[in-house]
C-alpha positions as a Markdown table, in Angstrom:
| # | Residue | x | y | z |
|---|---|---|---|---|
| 1 | Met | 95.3 | 152.0 | 205.1 |
| 2 | Ile | 93.4 | 151.8 | 208.4 |
| 3 | Pro | 93.8 | 154.9 | 210.6 |
| 4 | Leu | 95.6 | 154.2 | 213.8 |
| 5 | Glu | 93.2 | 154.7 | 216.7 |
| 6 | Phe | 93.1 | 153.2 | 220.1 |
| 7 | Ser | 90.2 | 151.0 | 219.2 |
| 8 | Thr | 91.9 | 149.6 | 216.1 |
| 9 | Ile | 94.6 | 148.1 | 218.4 |
| 10 | Phe | 93.1 | 147.6 | 221.8 |
| 11 | Gln | 89.6 | 146.0 | 222.1 |
| 12 | Thr | 88.8 | 145.3 | 225.7 |
| 13 | Glu | 87.3 | 141.8 | 225.3 |
| 14 | Ile | 90.3 | 140.7 | 223.1 |
| 15 | Val | 92.9 | 142.1 | 225.5 |
| 16 | Leu | 91.2 | 140.4 | 228.5 |
| 17 | Ile | 90.9 | 137.0 | 226.6 |
| 18 | Phe | 94.6 | 137.1 | 225.8 |
| 19 | Leu | 95.5 | 138.3 | 229.3 |
| 20 | Phe | 93.8 | 135.1 | 230.7 |
| 21 | Ala | 95.5 | 133.0 | 228.0 |
| 22 | Gly | 98.8 | 134.6 | 228.8 |
| 23 | Ile | 98.5 | 133.7 | 232.5 |
| 24 | Val | 97.9 | 130.0 | 231.6 |
| 25 | Lys | 100.8 | 130.0 | 229.1 |
| 26 | Gly | 103.1 | 131.7 | 231.7 |
| 27 | Leu | 102.1 | 129.0 | 234.2 |
| 28 | Ile | 102.3 | 125.8 | 232.1 |
| 29 | Gly | 103.8 | 126.8 | 228.7 |
| 30 | Leu | 100.9 | 126.4 | 226.3 |
| 31 | Gly | 97.2 | 127.1 | 225.8 |
| 32 | Val | 97.1 | 130.4 | 223.9 |
| 33 | Pro | 95.5 | 129.1 | 220.6 |
| 34 | Met | 92.9 | 126.9 | 222.3 |
| 35 | Ile | 91.8 | 129.5 | 224.8 |
| 36 | Thr | 91.8 | 132.5 | 222.5 |
| 37 | Leu | 90.2 | 130.8 | 219.5 |
| 38 | Ser | 87.4 | 129.1 | 221.5 |
| 39 | Leu | 86.5 | 132.4 | 223.2 |
| 40 | Met | 87.0 | 134.8 | 220.3 |
| 41 | Ser | 84.9 | 132.5 | 218.1 |
| 42 | Leu | 81.9 | 133.9 | 220.0 |
| 43 | Phe | 82.2 | 137.3 | 218.3 |
| 44 | Gln | 84.9 | 136.9 | 215.6 |
| 45 | Pro | 85.0 | 134.7 | 212.5 |
| 46 | Val | 87.5 | 131.9 | 213.0 |
| 47 | Pro | 89.9 | 133.0 | 210.2 |
| 48 | Ser | 90.1 | 136.5 | 211.8 |
| 49 | Ala | 90.6 | 135.0 | 215.2 |
| 50 | Val | 93.5 | 132.9 | 213.9 |
| 51 | Val | 95.2 | 136.0 | 212.5 |
| 52 | Ile | 94.8 | 137.9 | 215.7 |
| 53 | Thr | 96.3 | 134.9 | 217.6 |
| 54 | Leu | 99.4 | 134.7 | 215.3 |
| 55 | Leu | 101.5 | 137.6 | 216.6 |
| 56 | Pro | 101.0 | 136.9 | 220.4 |
| 57 | Ser | 101.7 | 133.2 | 219.8 |
| 58 | Phe | 104.9 | 133.8 | 217.9 |
| 59 | Leu | 106.4 | 136.5 | 220.2 |
| 60 | Thr | 105.5 | 134.7 | 223.4 |
| 61 | Asn | 106.9 | 131.4 | 222.1 |
| 62 | Val | 110.1 | 133.2 | 221.2 |
| 63 | Trp | 110.2 | 134.8 | 224.7 |
| 64 | Gln | 109.4 | 131.4 | 226.3 |
| 65 | Ala | 112.1 | 129.6 | 224.2 |
| 66 | Phe | 114.9 | 131.9 | 225.3 |
| 67 | Lys | 113.9 | 132.5 | 228.9 |
| 68 | Gly | 115.4 | 129.9 | 231.3 |
| 69 | Gly | 119.1 | 129.7 | 230.2 |
| 70 | Lys | 118.8 | 126.2 | 228.8 |
| 71 | Phe | 118.2 | 127.0 | 225.2 |
| 72 | Val | 121.3 | 125.2 | 223.8 |
| 73 | Ile | 121.0 | 122.2 | 226.0 |
| 74 | Leu | 117.3 | 121.7 | 225.1 |
| 75 | Leu | 117.9 | 122.4 | 221.4 |
| 76 | Lys | 120.4 | 119.5 | 221.4 |
| 77 | Lys | 117.5 | 117.2 | 222.5 |
| 78 | Leu | 114.9 | 118.8 | 220.2 |
| 79 | Trp | 116.7 | 119.7 | 216.9 |
| 80 | Val | 115.9 | 116.4 | 215.1 |
| 81 | Leu | 112.2 | 116.6 | 216.1 |
| 82 | Ile | 112.1 | 120.2 | 214.7 |
| 83 | Leu | 113.9 | 119.3 | 211.5 |
| 84 | Met | 111.5 | 116.4 | 210.8 |
| 85 | Val | 108.4 | 118.5 | 211.1 |
| 86 | Pro | 108.5 | 120.1 | 207.6 |
| 87 | Pro | 108.7 | 116.8 | 205.7 |
| 88 | Gly | 106.0 | 115.4 | 207.9 |
| 89 | Ile | 103.7 | 118.4 | 207.1 |
| 90 | Trp | 104.3 | 117.8 | 203.4 |
| 91 | Val | 103.3 | 114.2 | 203.7 |
| 92 | Gly | 100.3 | 115.1 | 205.8 |
| 93 | Thr | 99.0 | 117.8 | 203.4 |
| 94 | Tyr | 99.4 | 115.3 | 200.5 |
| 95 | Phe | 97.0 | 112.8 | 202.3 |
| 96 | Leu | 94.7 | 115.6 | 203.4 |
| 97 | Asp | 92.1 | 115.0 | 200.7 |
| 98 | Lys | 92.4 | 111.2 | 201.0 |
| 99 | Phe | 91.3 | 110.8 | 204.6 |
| 100 | Asp | 88.8 | 112.4 | 206.9 |
| 101 | Pro | 90.8 | 114.8 | 209.1 |
| 102 | Pro | 88.2 | 115.1 | 211.9 |
| 103 | Phe | 88.4 | 111.3 | 212.4 |
| 104 | Phe | 92.1 | 111.6 | 213.1 |
| 105 | Ser | 91.5 | 114.6 | 215.4 |
| 106 | Val | 89.2 | 112.4 | 217.5 |
| 107 | Ile | 91.9 | 109.8 | 217.8 |
| 108 | Leu | 94.5 | 112.5 | 218.8 |
| 109 | Gly | 92.2 | 114.0 | 221.4 |
| 110 | Val | 91.4 | 110.7 | 222.9 |
| 111 | Leu | 95.1 | 109.9 | 223.1 |
| 112 | Leu | 95.7 | 113.1 | 225.0 |
| 113 | Leu | 92.9 | 112.2 | 227.4 |
| 114 | Ile | 94.4 | 108.7 | 227.9 |
| 115 | Phe | 97.9 | 110.0 | 228.4 |
| 116 | Ala | 96.9 | 112.7 | 230.9 |
| 117 | Ser | 94.6 | 110.3 | 232.8 |
| 118 | Leu | 97.3 | 107.6 | 233.0 |
| 119 | Ser | 100.0 | 110.1 | 234.0 |
| 120 | Leu | 97.8 | 111.5 | 236.8 |
| 121 | Gly | 97.4 | 108.0 | 238.0 |
| 122 | Gly | 101.1 | 107.4 | 238.2 |
| 123 | Phe | 102.0 | 106.1 | 234.8 |
| 124 | Thr | 105.3 | 107.6 | 233.5 |
| 125 | Val | 106.7 | 108.0 | 230.0 |
| 126 | Gln | 110.4 | 108.2 | 229.8 |
| 127 | Val | 112.6 | 108.9 | 226.8 |
| 128 | Pro | 115.8 | 106.9 | 227.2 |
| 129 | Lys | 118.9 | 109.0 | 228.0 |
| 130 | Gly | 121.0 | 109.4 | 224.9 |
| 131 | Lys | 118.1 | 108.3 | 222.6 |
| 132 | Glu | 116.4 | 111.7 | 222.4 |
| 133 | Asn | 117.3 | 112.3 | 218.7 |
| 134 | Pro | 116.3 | 108.8 | 217.3 |
| 135 | Trp | 113.0 | 109.2 | 219.2 |
| 136 | Gly | 112.7 | 112.8 | 218.0 |
| 137 | Phe | 113.0 | 111.7 | 214.4 |
| 138 | Phe | 109.9 | 109.6 | 214.5 |
| 139 | Val | 108.0 | 112.0 | 216.8 |
| 140 | Gly | 108.8 | 114.9 | 214.4 |
| 141 | Ile | 107.7 | 113.0 | 211.3 |
| 142 | Phe | 104.5 | 111.8 | 212.9 |
| 143 | Gly | 103.7 | 115.1 | 214.5 |
| 144 | Gly | 104.3 | 116.9 | 211.2 |
| 145 | Val | 102.0 | 114.4 | 209.4 |
| 146 | Met | 99.2 | 115.1 | 212.0 |
| 147 | Leu | 99.8 | 118.8 | 211.8 |
| 148 | Gly | 99.5 | 118.7 | 208.0 |
| 149 | Met | 96.3 | 116.6 | 208.1 |
| 150 | Thr | 94.5 | 118.0 | 211.2 |
| 151 | Gly | 96.2 | 121.3 | 212.3 |
| 152 | Ile | 97.1 | 119.6 | 215.6 |
| 153 | Phe | 100.7 | 119.2 | 216.7 |
| 154 | Ser | 100.1 | 118.2 | 220.4 |
| 155 | Val | 100.3 | 114.5 | 219.7 |
| 156 | Pro | 102.8 | 112.9 | 220.1 |
| 157 | Ser | 105.1 | 115.9 | 220.6 |
| 158 | Ile | 103.9 | 116.8 | 224.1 |
| 159 | Phe | 104.3 | 113.1 | 225.1 |
| 160 | Tyr | 107.9 | 113.2 | 223.9 |
| 161 | Ile | 108.7 | 116.5 | 225.6 |
| 162 | Tyr | 107.0 | 115.4 | 228.9 |
| 163 | Gly | 109.0 | 112.1 | 228.7 |
| 164 | Leu | 112.4 | 113.9 | 228.7 |
| 165 | Gly | 112.2 | 114.2 | 232.4 |
| 166 | Leu | 112.6 | 118.0 | 232.5 |
| 167 | Asn | 111.8 | 120.2 | 235.5 |
| 168 | Arg | 108.9 | 122.6 | 235.2 |
| 169 | Asp | 110.9 | 125.6 | 233.8 |
| 170 | Glu | 112.8 | 123.4 | 231.3 |
| 171 | Leu | 109.5 | 121.8 | 230.2 |
| 172 | Val | 108.0 | 125.3 | 229.6 |
| 173 | Gln | 111.1 | 126.4 | 227.7 |
| 174 | Ala | 111.2 | 123.3 | 225.6 |
| 175 | Leu | 107.5 | 123.8 | 224.6 |
| 176 | Gly | 108.4 | 127.4 | 223.5 |
| 177 | Ile | 111.2 | 126.1 | 221.3 |
| 178 | Val | 109.0 | 123.4 | 219.6 |
| 179 | Leu | 105.8 | 125.5 | 219.4 |
| 180 | Asn | 107.6 | 128.2 | 217.4 |
| 181 | Thr | 107.9 | 125.7 | 214.6 |
| 182 | Val | 104.1 | 125.4 | 214.4 |
| 183 | Thr | 103.6 | 129.2 | 214.6 |
| 184 | Val | 106.0 | 129.8 | 211.7 |
| 185 | Phe | 104.3 | 127.3 | 209.5 |
| 186 | Leu | 100.9 | 128.7 | 210.4 |
| 187 | Ala | 102.0 | 132.2 | 209.4 |
| 188 | Ile | 103.3 | 130.8 | 206.0 |
| 189 | Ala | 100.0 | 129.1 | 205.4 |
| 190 | Leu | 97.9 | 132.2 | 206.3 |
| 191 | Tyr | 100.1 | 134.3 | 204.0 |
| 192 | Gln | 99.6 | 131.8 | 201.1 |
| 193 | Met | 95.9 | 131.9 | 201.7 |
| 194 | Glu | 96.0 | 135.7 | 201.7 |
| 195 | Ile | 94.0 | 136.1 | 204.9 |
| 196 | Leu | 96.5 | 138.2 | 206.9 |
| 197 | Tyr | 94.1 | 141.1 | 207.1 |
| 198 | Glu | 95.5 | 144.5 | 208.3 |
| 199 | Lys | 92.7 | 145.1 | 210.8 |
| 200 | Gln | 93.3 | 141.8 | 212.5 |
| 201 | Leu | 97.1 | 142.3 | 212.5 |
| 202 | Leu | 96.6 | 145.6 | 214.3 |
| 203 | Leu | 94.3 | 143.9 | 216.9 |
| 204 | Ser | 97.0 | 141.3 | 217.2 |
| 205 | Ile | 99.3 | 144.0 | 218.7 |
| 206 | Gly | 96.8 | 144.7 | 221.5 |
| 207 | Ala | 96.4 | 141.0 | 222.0 |
| 208 | Phe | 100.1 | 140.6 | 222.4 |
| 209 | Phe | 100.0 | 143.3 | 225.1 |
| 210 | Gly | 97.4 | 141.3 | 227.0 |
| 211 | Thr | 99.3 | 138.0 | 226.5 |
| 212 | Ala | 102.6 | 139.5 | 227.6 |
| 213 | Cys | 101.1 | 140.9 | 230.8 |
| 214 | Gly | 99.4 | 137.6 | 231.5 |
| 215 | Met | 102.6 | 135.6 | 230.9 |
| 216 | Leu | 104.4 | 137.8 | 233.5 |
| 217 | Ile | 101.7 | 136.9 | 236.0 |
| 218 | Gly | 101.7 | 133.2 | 235.1 |
| 219 | Gln | 105.5 | 133.0 | 235.4 |
| 220 | Gln | 105.4 | 134.5 | 238.8 |
| 221 | Ile | 102.7 | 132.1 | 239.9 |
| 222 | Arg | 104.8 | 129.2 | 238.6 |
| 223 | Gln | 107.7 | 130.1 | 240.9 |
| 224 | Tyr | 105.4 | 129.3 | 243.9 |
| 225 | Val | 104.1 | 126.1 | 242.5 |
| 226 | Ser | 105.8 | 122.8 | 243.4 |
| 227 | Glu | 107.0 | 120.4 | 240.7 |
| 228 | Gly | 104.3 | 117.9 | 241.7 |
| 229 | Leu | 101.5 | 120.4 | 241.6 |
| 230 | Phe | 102.8 | 121.9 | 238.3 |
| 231 | Arg | 102.7 | 118.5 | 236.6 |
| 232 | Lys | 99.1 | 117.9 | 237.9 |
| 233 | Ile | 98.0 | 121.3 | 236.5 |
| 234 | Phe | 99.8 | 120.6 | 233.2 |
| 235 | Leu | 98.2 | 117.2 | 232.9 |
| 236 | Cys | 94.7 | 118.5 | 233.8 |
| 237 | Phe | 95.1 | 121.1 | 231.0 |
| 238 | Leu | 96.0 | 118.3 | 228.6 |
| 239 | Met | 92.7 | 116.7 | 229.5 |
| 240 | Val | 90.9 | 120.0 | 228.8 |
| 241 | Leu | 92.8 | 120.2 | 225.5 |
| 242 | Gly | 91.9 | 116.7 | 224.5 |
| 243 | Thr | 88.2 | 117.3 | 225.3 |
| 244 | Tyr | 88.3 | 120.5 | 223.2 |
| 245 | Ile | 89.8 | 118.6 | 220.2 |
| 246 | Val | 87.4 | 115.7 | 220.5 |
| 247 | Thr | 84.4 | 118.0 | 220.8 |
| 248 | Asn | 85.3 | 120.1 | 217.8 |
| 249 | Ala | 86.1 | 117.0 | 215.7 |
| 250 | Leu | 82.8 | 115.2 | 216.6 |
| 251 | Asn | 81.0 | 118.4 | 215.7 |
| 252 | Asp | 82.8 | 118.5 | 212.3 |
| 253 | Leu | 81.7 | 114.8 | 211.8 |
| 254 | Glu | 78.2 | 115.9 | 212.7 |
| 255 | Val | 78.1 | 113.5 | 215.7 |
| 256 | Leu | 77.4 | 116.5 | 217.9 |
| 257 | Thr | 74.8 | 119.2 | 217.2 |
| 258 | Phe | 76.5 | 122.1 | 218.9 |
| 259 | Ser | 79.8 | 123.9 | 218.4 |
| 260 | Ile | 82.2 | 125.9 | 220.5 |
| 261 | Ser | 83.5 | 127.6 | 217.4 |
| 262 | Lys | 81.9 | 129.1 | 214.4 |
């Protein structure tokens, strides 16, 4: 049993990283894992960083999912997608040792870059009204397969959510609902791998404090951002996310000789 001291829960650098990540999440609805894992990898082993990220990701996604007053309306559009993720993950993990996951990660990252670039240029993706669930079926299956094979759930799930024609607050709430699915399955996987270390879980409490404070700041900023500017910020972040995914995947394929994570 680790003695409870201030330093076992609050580490300045971790709290500040999660504060920044929380601001981004409060503003656009996503970004905590990418920001925190890439920065914490400078001084934490990746498995430890993942465990620290777990609690802030889950609790802020729950908060995000229920804040906005449209939970039931959005769930009606998203429930089929969420339901199809588990069988998709099962298929993806089955093929995990039969294909090269970094290769698929490169493709997913490039798709994010293309989608964001085209959308910034005026291209629009629109899910037909009344067809949300049929589309959600295929998106959930494909997203689950990619999550099982690569650990990435962004493609095509974000394309689908973006194409629902939601306003900025609805989009953020919808992301919270869907991303909770990923966090729960990540927690199950970490538990099965027996890497939910007590020290990192304690640090996760301090990390949540930083994330929650950041989210409050980000949510306030969002209220002063127009719909058009919000979408530009959101799409620019998708370009950063796509670049991050491609860079890490190319490094795993030994195409690049440097790494932004250990």
